[in-house]
C-alpha positions as MATLAB code, in Angstrom:
seq = 'XXXXXXXXXXXXXXXXXXXXXXXXXXXXXXXXXXXXXXXXXXXXXXXXXXXXXXXXXXXXXXXXXXXXXXXXXXXXXXXXXXXXXXXXXXXXXXXXXXXXXXXXXXXXXXXXXXXXXXXXXXXXXXXXXXXXXXXXXXXXXXXXXXXXXXXXXXXXXXXXXXXXXXXXXXXXXXXX';
ca = [
       9.469  -34.511  -28.901;
       9.160  -34.618  -32.424;
      11.215  -37.470  -32.756;
       8.669  -38.977  -30.577;
       5.789  -37.526  -32.266;
       7.012  -39.695  -35.634;
       7.536  -42.344  -34.053;
       3.625  -42.729  -32.832;
       2.520  -42.693  -36.559;
       3.553  -45.938  -36.701;
       2.916  -49.286  -34.623;
       4.995  -50.795  -32.809;
       5.352  -54.489  -34.715;
       6.610  -52.576  -37.441;
       8.996  -50.581  -35.566;
      10.468  -53.420  -34.593;
      10.141  -55.761  -37.704;
      12.580  -53.131  -38.861;
      14.764  -53.138  -36.672;
      14.970  -56.792  -36.625;
      15.749  -56.541  -40.442;
      18.246  -53.984  -40.496;
      19.355  -56.333  -37.499;
      19.991  -59.368  -39.636;
      20.882  -57.210  -41.737;
      24.057  -56.108  -39.908;
      24.349  -59.810  -38.528;
      23.678  -61.421  -41.790;
      26.721  -63.930  -41.668;
      26.200  -64.858  -38.040;
      24.147  -67.508  -36.501;
      21.363  -65.300  -35.570;
      19.872  -67.563  -32.856;
      22.905  -66.129  -30.796;
      21.703  -62.842  -30.795;
      18.035  -63.403  -31.342;
      16.452  -62.399  -27.951;
      19.357  -59.464  -27.317;
      17.849  -57.852  -30.841;
      14.453  -58.865  -29.638;
      14.673  -57.026  -26.305;
      16.100  -54.027  -28.534;
      13.613  -53.887  -30.481;
      10.881  -53.745  -28.256;
      11.996  -50.793  -26.348;
      12.646  -48.962  -29.155;
       9.534  -49.394  -30.253;
       7.898  -48.602  -26.670;
      10.099  -45.652  -25.509;
       7.792  -43.004  -27.170;
       5.299  -43.613  -23.990;
       7.669  -43.156  -21.296;
       9.132  -39.878  -22.970;
       5.721  -38.366  -23.223;
       4.579  -39.516  -20.238;
       7.545  -38.332  -17.877;
       7.298  -35.575  -19.262;
       4.532  -34.128  -19.337;
       4.303  -35.557  -15.474;
       7.307  -33.217  -15.386;
       5.527  -30.439  -16.639;
       2.789  -29.950  -14.464;
       4.417  -31.131  -11.541;
       7.306  -28.343  -11.692;
       4.803  -25.770  -11.914;
       3.370  -26.899   -7.834;
       3.512  -24.346   -5.209;
       5.755  -26.981   -3.183;
       7.945  -27.476   -6.091;
       8.074  -23.421   -6.209;
       8.529  -23.001   -2.564;
      11.037  -25.666   -2.398;
      13.127  -23.566   -4.792;
      12.287  -20.068   -2.526;
      13.740  -21.470    0.696;
      16.797  -22.666   -1.734;
      17.375  -26.248   -2.318;
      18.984  -27.612   -5.094;
      17.442  -28.154   -8.307;
      18.760  -31.949   -8.182;
      17.298  -32.731   -4.584;
      13.782  -31.281   -5.530;
      13.639  -33.633   -8.339;
      14.690  -36.771   -6.644;
      12.817  -36.137   -3.792;
       9.268  -34.008   -4.797;
       8.655  -34.461   -8.615;
      10.174  -37.820   -9.119;
       7.868  -39.469   -6.499;
       4.624  -37.944   -7.740;
       6.056  -38.894  -11.559;
       6.436  -42.645  -10.507;
       2.677  -43.241  -10.726;
       1.484  -42.786  -13.660;
       5.352  -44.244  -15.415;
       4.448  -47.783  -13.723;
       0.647  -48.045  -14.811;
       2.004  -47.149  -18.288;
       4.928  -49.946  -17.621;
       2.672  -52.779  -16.729;
       0.356  -52.147  -19.873;
       3.751  -52.009  -21.972;
       4.807  -55.353  -20.982;
       1.099  -56.703  -22.181;
       1.688  -55.210  -25.221;
       5.355  -55.975  -25.442;
       4.220  -59.863  -24.487;
       1.907  -59.513  -27.567;
       4.683  -58.064  -29.742;
       6.896  -60.646  -28.841;
       4.348  -63.399  -29.643;
       3.215  -61.859  -32.956;
       7.352  -61.947  -34.105;
       7.950  -65.414  -32.961;
       4.417  -66.283  -34.797;
       5.446  -64.486  -37.511;
       9.240  -66.446  -37.585;
      10.927  -62.912  -36.642;
      11.441  -62.756  -33.056;
      12.726  -65.833  -31.088;
      14.013  -68.391  -33.066;
      12.312  -72.027  -32.787;
      14.459  -73.867  -30.683;
      13.681  -71.277  -27.636;
      10.309  -71.584  -26.082;
       7.814  -68.926  -26.541;
       4.222  -68.490  -26.794;
       3.996  -66.858  -30.145;
       6.027  -69.873  -31.710;
       3.599  -72.359  -30.493;
       1.046  -71.045  -31.508;
       2.479  -71.270  -35.175;
       3.365  -74.597  -34.557;
      -0.121  -75.466  -33.101;
      -1.477  -73.342  -36.331;
      -0.187  -76.366  -38.521;
      -2.226  -78.589  -37.261;
      -5.484  -76.776  -36.590;
      -7.553  -78.460  -39.590;
      -5.898  -81.955  -38.682;
      -7.964  -82.300  -35.849;
      -5.918  -81.685  -33.623;
      -6.904  -77.805  -32.392;
      -5.654  -78.426  -29.009;
      -2.005  -77.098  -30.038;
      -3.033  -74.236  -30.959;
      -5.836  -73.087  -28.354;
      -4.322  -74.001  -25.372;
      -0.372  -71.393  -26.056;
      -3.041  -68.767  -27.918;
      -5.461  -69.283  -24.089;
      -1.927  -68.607  -21.649;
      -1.457  -65.685  -23.728;
      -5.141  -64.081  -23.258;
      -4.458  -65.109  -19.876;
      -0.843  -63.856  -19.191;
      -1.974  -60.421  -21.132;
      -5.516  -60.143  -19.009;
      -3.590  -60.547  -15.616;
      -1.050  -57.928  -16.910;
      -3.346  -55.152  -17.443;
      -5.361  -56.210  -14.604;
      -2.100  -55.116  -12.527;
      -1.974  -52.197  -14.289;
      -5.311  -51.064  -13.300;
      -4.661  -51.902   -9.841;
      -1.965  -50.104   -9.675;
      -3.628  -47.525  -11.310;
      -6.265  -47.185   -8.882;
      -3.686  -47.947   -5.749;
      -0.921  -44.889   -6.716;
      -4.135  -42.518   -7.355;
      -4.655  -40.279   -4.768;
      -7.795  -38.614   -5.982;
      -9.610  -42.690   -5.597;
      -8.332  -42.777   -1.901;
];
């Protein structure tokens, strides 16, 4: 968890930019557009794994000390069965909530990287690329080219966050 703590000190966008730069150095002679999607997915995954690791570890540490897990140990249920039947279902609720929140963050991070020109290539559709193209026409009176993709991005992130909020409420047994 020390590696996770160290990674938490760096913003996700900085880690994604670092991974993209390393990938550009490794695949320098090869056409970048072929691997851009996969590099983007790897950089986002390596940027956001820390929240999952900390959440799963913390929830598991809490659940393993509860009475029903100790009772299952006493009656001789194997550790793998205890993990799958007792601990995993109780850990999945917080992980699903973190997943929806991180989905919204991943969408914004991808749009930011595409806006900066290091995400998806300009030949592939992305809200960040559309906003960057619209930014060039912003002062010429054609404001809608940047505003509508920006609104679409904001509405998409808002809806994903509302889904995460609903999931948190639906999966929290204390709120029932």
